[in-house]
N, C-alpha and C positions, 0 to 999 in steps of 0.2 A: 490483174495483180493487184492492181492498186483498187478497184472498186471488191476486190473478195477480203483482201486484210487490213489494207491502209484505211483505207476509209470507211469503215466500223470501230475502228480501233479508235478515231480521230474524233468520229462523233461521239465516241464513247466517253471518253477524255474529256471532251468539251462540257458533255453532260453532267460529270461524277465536280469539274470543275465550278457549275452553277450551282449543283446542290449543296454543296461545301462551300461556297460563299454566300447561300441564302442562310446554312445554319447557322455560319458564324456571326453574320446579323441578326437573327434571331435570337440568337444568344445573347447579342451584344446588348439587346434590348431587356431581353427577361431577366437577364442575371441580375440585374439593381433593381429589378423587383423581386424579384426571388429573395434575394439578402434582406430587403427591406421589409419583408412578409417575417422572416425569422427572427430580425430585430424587433419587430413589433409583438412577435409572440411571446419572446425572449421576458421583455418587459411585462407584460400585461400576466406571464406565469411569474413572473417576483414582486411585483403588486399583488399576486393574490394570497403568496406565502410570506408577504409583509406587508399587512394592510396599515394603511396610513401612510405609506411612502407613495413618494412621486417620481423619482426621480433617481438615477443610480450610475454609480461611476463605474467607468471603463472596466474591463476585469484583469485582475490579478490574479495572475497565470500559480499554478505549486510550485515552475519555478522563483520566481519574486516573490513569494513567501520563506523559501526553502533559507534563498540568500539573507533577507531581512533575519533569520534566526528563530522564527516561529515554530511552534511542535507540530508541521503540517503535515497528514497521513498522506499518500499512493492514491488513493480513492477521492482527495480532491482535487478537481482541478479549476474551476476558476472561484473568486468570492470578488462581489460585490456591495459595495458600500453607499448605502441610502442616508445622509446626512440627517441627523437628527431623528432617526429612525431604525436603524440597525443594519446587520447586514444579509446576505443573501449567497448562501453555498452551493454551487454547484457539486456534484458527487456522482463517481461513477462505481458500482461496486457487483464483484462478479456473485450474480444468484442464480440459482438451478439453471435456467436456459441461459444462463451468457449475462451481459452487463443489464443492469438497472441502475439504470440514470435519474434521477430526481435534482430538487430541490429543496433548501430546508430555508426557510424564512426565521431569522432570533432574533430580538430585541435589545436596547441597549441596556433592560436589565437582567440579561441572558434567561431569557424567555423566548422557545421555541415555538412560534406563532400559526406557524404552519407548513405543510411536507405536500409537493407536489411530486408525481413518479412521471418524469417526463418523457421517458421509454421504455421499452421491456418484452422481453421471450418470454417470461414466464406460464409456468401451463392456465391452458386458461379452466376458471372455475376451483384451482389449488392455488398455487403461486402469486396467477392475478389476481388474488383477493387483498395482496398487499398496497394493493393500487387504490382499494378501498378509504374513503375518509373515516368507516368505523375502525381500520384498524388504524390508522394514521396516526389518529387522535391521541390514543394511547400515549405519543411521544408531545403531546404537546404541555407547556407549561414551564417553569420552573427547571433549570436542570439538573437533575442529581446530582450530588456530591461527588457518587459513588460511581456515576455512568449510569448505563441501563444494561440489563442482564434481561435474554430470552428465558422464556420459562412454557413448561407444558403445562396448560391448568387458568386455571385462575388467579389475575393478579392480584395483589395483599398490597401493594406502594408504588407508589408513583414513579418507581426505578424498574419496576419490573412490566415486560413487555408481553404480552400473552399471544405465544406463536400461533399462525393462522394453522387450520389442524392439516397434517399430513401436505404443510410447506414452510418446513425449518427452517430449509435453505435459505429460501428466497424471504422469511422475514426479518434472519439475522444482517440478510444483504441492506435490507431498510434500513434497519437498526445499529447497521455499524453505518453506514453513511449517516445517520442524527447523528451518533456520537463521535463522528470522525469532527463533523460540523461544531457539534458542541463545544468538545476541546479547541479546535485551534478560533473560534471568536472567543468563547472566555479565555482564552491568550493574548489575543488582540488587545480585549475592553481592559484588562488590568495589565498590559503592557509588558507580558512574562516570556523574555525568549529565552531558548535553549542555549547552553555554553557551547560556544562556538570554538568548539574544540578538535585537535586531530584527532578521531577515533583511534588511532595507533598509537597513538600518544595515553587515550583514555585505558586503553587495556593492559599498556607496558610506564607502568608507572617510571618517572626518571629518563625516557628517553623522549631526546629532541629530534637531532638528528637520525633518517633512513638511508638506506641505498635507496636506488629506484629497485623498483619492483623487480623480481624475478619471474615469470609467467609458468604456470603449471608446466605448459609444452618441455619450457626447455630445463626443466626441474625432472621432466620424467626422462629426456634424451641424456642427461647424465646418471640415471639408473637411480634415483629416489623414490620412494613409497608416494604415489603421488595418483588419487583416485579422483573419479571424475568431478567431486564437489571444490576439489581444490583451484584456485583462483591464482592468485600471487603469494610471493614468500618477500616480506620485509624483513632485514638484518638493523638494527642498532648495536655499533661496533662496541661489544666487551659489556651490551646492556642483556642484549636476549632477541628473541626475534618477535615476529607478527603476523600472524599467515590468516590470508582475505580466504571467506568456501561461502559457498552458496551452497542451500541446501532449498530441497526443495516442503515446500509446511502445505500445511491444509489449504490456503489462499492461494500459492503460487509459490515461487523461489525466495526466498529466506536469506539476504546478506550477510555476514556478520563477521567479527576478527578477532582472531583468538592470540593473547598475546602468551609467552613464553620466558623466565630468567634463560639467565648461561646454565645454571642447574636442570633445566626444562622441570621446571612448577611452572605451572599455569598460572596467569598474575594478575589474567582478567579476560571478560568476554563481554564482545559489546554487537545488537545485532541494528545494523545499518538501515536496512529498508526491509519491508516485510509488509503481505496482505492479508495478513492471519485476523480473525476475527477480531471485533472488539470488544473488550470488555472479556474474551475468552482467548482464544491462542495469541492472542496481541500482549499476555501478559509472560511469554515467555521475553519482553524484553526488560519486564520487571528486574532491579538489583534484587530483589529476593531469591527470585528463581534463578539467576546466573549466577552470583556468589555458592552454589553449590557444586559450580566445577573450577573455581580456585584452590590453587594447593598443590600438593605433589600427586603426581602424575599416580593414577590408581594401580595397584596389581591386575598385572593382564592387560594393561596399556588401554583398557577402553571400559566409557561407562556403560550401565542401563538402565531402563526409565521403567521407574517403580511407582503403583498407583497407592500406595498409603506411604505413612512419613519413615524415617530408615536414617541412622548413624553409621550406616555402612559408606565408605572412601567411595567405593564403583558405582553406588545406587544415588539417583538423580528420581526425587521425589517430582511428579510429573504433573504440571497443571491441572487444573483439575477440570473436566468437561475435554480436556484439549490435547490429549495424546498425542495426535498427530503433530503438531507444534511441537509438542516437548523433544519426538523421538528427530526432527529436522533439524536442532539444535544439537540435540545431544550426538546424532550421527554427522553431524560436522566438527563437531570440538576433538570427537572421536579421530576422523580422517587428518586433522592438526598434527594430533598425537602422533600417528604413525608420521609423516613428513619429518615431525620436528626427533625422532629417536631414529631416522633412518639418517639424517643429517649428522647426528652425534655416534653412528652408528659406523659411517663412509658409506659408500655406495651398495 
C-alpha cells in the first residue's frame, strides 16, 4: 500500500514544491529586470514624442487630475511633466479592434510634438495604418482652437485630419486621444479648472441638500416606472428631484443627471461621464445641445431626435454626425421623465 500510493504521492509533492520554489526564485530575480526594462522603454517613448526632454515626473493619474479639477477625459491614463519642456500624456481610446494605447507629447507653447502608438489590435493593412508616422504627423503643430475634425477626403486646414481609407473608427480613436490630451495640457498650462460643483446642484438650481440616493431596485420594488437606465433618485425637499441615468452611447456608457422641479419641469441636464468621440459625440455635453431639454415636459412625455433644425418642443436636434450619442442622452432624459411622472401619479 505504501509503495503503491503514499510513496508516489510524496515524491510528486516534493517535485511540485521544488518546482514552485524554483519558479518563485526565478520570478524574484527577473521581475525587477522586467519592470526596469518597461520603465526604460517608457522613458524612451516619452523622449521620442517630446524631443528635447531628458527627465520626467512620476505619473499623475486620471483620478489625481480629476480631483485637482482639470478637464480630464476618461481616455486619459496618466500625464508626465518634463520640466521646461512640456508634458507627455498616456491615453487609451476604444478603436475598431480594441483599445488603442498611445503617448502624446505637447510642449509649453501648446504644440503637439509627437504621437506614438504603443499598442493596438487594429486590422493589419487598414486600421493598423494609424500607427504610421505619415498619418500621425497630421496632428503635429499648434493645437487648433476648435479641436480636430476627422474628414473623409483631402484635408484643407490644420484642424482637419484625413481619415485612413476604410478605417474611420481607428482614425477617430487616435484623433480623440490627441484631442483629449491637447485639452488637458492646455488647461494645465493656462491654469483653467472646472467648477467643482455637485452635478446635482448644477441641474437643479437652488437645491443645496439632497436625500440619500434611492437606488433603482428600491424604486422598482415600490412599483414606480423604472427602466434599466435609471440608477438613482435624489430628492431636494420642496425644490425637486434629480435622476441619475446611465445610457449606452456610441463609445460606451454615458452617465448623466436630469433635474426636475416640483412642477415636473426639466431644470437641467448634465453629462457627468462619457467616452464619446472627441469633436463629434462629445458635443452632447455642450450647453447648446443640452439646453434643448429644459422646460415643460413635452406632450406625450417623450422627446424624439431629428437631424434638422426644429422649434417643436418634443423634437431634439441631433449633434451633426453623432446621432447615436444624441439618442443616448435623449433616451436617458425620456426614462427620467417616466420615473418623475410615476412619482407624481403614485405607484
